[in-house]
C-alpha positions as CSV (number, residue, x, y, z in Angstrom):
1,M,87.4,85.6,86.5
2,I,87.9,87.6,89.6
3,N,89.8,84.8,91.3
4,R,92.3,84.6,88.2
5,T,92.6,88.2,88.4
6,I,93.0,88.4,92.2
7,T,95.6,85.8,91.7
8,I,97.5,87.7,89.2
9,A,97.5,91.1,91.2
10,A,99.0,89.0,94.0
11,L,101.7,87.5,92.0
12,L,102.3,91.0,90.5
13,A,102.2,92.5,93.8
14,A,105.0,90.1,95.2
15,A,107.2,90.9,92.1
16,L,106.2,94.5,92.3
17,V,105.8,96.0,95.7
18,P,109.0,98.2,96.8
19,L,109.4,96.3,100.0
20,G,111.7,93.7,102.4
21,C,111.8,91.1,105.6
22,A,113.5,90.7,108.9
23,D,115.8,87.6,109.7
24,G,114.6,87.4,112.5
25,G,110.9,85.7,113.1
26,F,109.3,86.7,109.8
27,D,109.0,83.7,108.1
28,D,106.8,82.4,104.6
29,G,103.6,82.5,106.2
30,D,104.0,86.3,107.2
31,Y,105.2,86.9,104.1
32,V,102.2,85.5,102.4
33,K,99.9,87.1,104.7
34,L,101.7,90.8,104.6
35,T,101.9,90.3,100.6
36,V,98.3,89.5,100.4
37,D,97.6,92.3,102.6
38,L,99.4,95.4,100.5
39,T,97.5,93.7,97.9
40,L,94.2,94.4,98.8
41,V,94.9,97.4,100.1
42,G,92.5,99.9,99.2
43,T,89.7,97.2,98.7
44,R,86.8,96.5,100.6
45,Q,88.8,93.2,101.9
46,G,91.5,95.2,102.5
47,P,93.2,97.2,105.9
48,G,92.5,100.8,106.3
49,G,89.2,101.5,104.8
50,S,88.5,102.5,101.1
51,I,90.6,105.0,99.3
52,P,90.1,108.8,99.4
53,S,88.6,110.1,96.2
54,D,91.4,112.9,96.4
55,P,94.3,112.4,94.3
56,A,96.8,114.3,96.3
57,L,95.4,112.5,99.3
58,R,95.5,109.0,97.6
59,A,99.2,108.7,97.4
60,H,99.7,109.5,101.1
61,W,97.1,107.4,102.1
62,R,98.6,104.4,100.4
63,G,101.9,104.8,101.6
64,D,100.9,105.3,105.1
65,Q,98.6,102.1,104.9
66,V,101.5,100.2,103.4
67,Q,103.6,101.4,106.4
68,K,101.4,100.5,108.8
69,L,101.1,96.9,107.4
70,L,105.2,97.0,107.5
71,D,105.3,98.0,111.2
72,S,102.5,95.7,112.1
73,Y,104.6,92.7,111.0
74,G,107.9,94.4,112.0
75,V,109.9,94.4,108.9
76,T,111.1,97.3,106.7
77,E,110.8,97.5,102.7
78,D,114.4,96.5,102.5
79,E,113.6,93.3,104.6
80,Y,110.2,92.8,102.7
81,I,112.6,93.2,99.2
82,A,115.8,91.2,100.3
83,Y,113.2,88.5,101.8
84,S,111.1,88.3,97.9
85,L,114.3,88.3,96.2
86,K,115.3,84.6,98.6
87,L,112.4,83.1,97.8
88,H,113.4,83.2,94.2
89,E,116.7,81.4,94.9
90,D,114.7,77.8,95.7
91,G,112.1,77.4,92.8
92,E,109.9,74.8,95.0
93,R,109.9,77.2,98.0
94,Y,108.6,80.1,95.5
95,S,106.3,77.8,93.7
96,R,104.8,77.2,97.5
97,V,104.5,80.5,98.7
98,L,102.8,81.5,95.6
99,N,100.3,78.8,95.6
100,D,99.7,79.9,99.3
101,I,99.4,83.3,98.4
102,A,96.9,82.6,95.8
103,R,95.0,80.4,98.4
104,E,94.7,83.1,100.6
105,L,93.2,85.3,98.1
106,Q,90.8,82.6,97.6
107,E,89.8,82.3,101.1
108,R,89.5,86.1,101.5
109,N,87.4,86.4,98.6
110,Q,85.2,83.8,99.9
111,S,84.8,85.4,102.9
112,L,83.8,88.4,101.7
113,R,81.1,86.6,99.3
114,D,80.0,85.0,102.6
115,E,79.7,88.4,104.5
116,E,77.7,89.9,102.0
117,A,75.6,86.9,100.9
118,P,72.1,87.3,101.7
119,E,70.8,86.2,105.1
120,E,68.8,83.1,103.2
121,V,71.1,81.6,101.6
122,K,74.1,82.1,104.2
123,P,75.0,78.5,105.7
124,P,74.2,78.0,109.3
125,P,76.6,78.9,111.9
126,G,78.7,75.1,112.4
127,S,77.2,73.4,109.2
128,F,79.6,72.2,106.6
129,G,77.4,73.2,103.6
């Protein structure tokens, strides 16, 4: 249920987050990672730590985190929006990108579970199990 919720959140974030992307080096892989990072802002898995409890500080904090992410990827809000809209023009590409977003969220979710697992149930380093 959590994976499904996270996947739905990622899809909504991709559609609703008012942001955009550069024609230069920004590609589908960057778009996937940025969208996932934006989705996870304010969660234990996300960048920037936890959300301030004060409501007045919370909105400002979120805005700062989003801007830091955009800056780290070298894109503006308008560029991210334009990139998002362009993805919709090619149904196959759009589907592939959404699947990549879902996969990235699942990987990060699994990574978090692995980190939180008690030591005795963690697989030994280098194992495949």
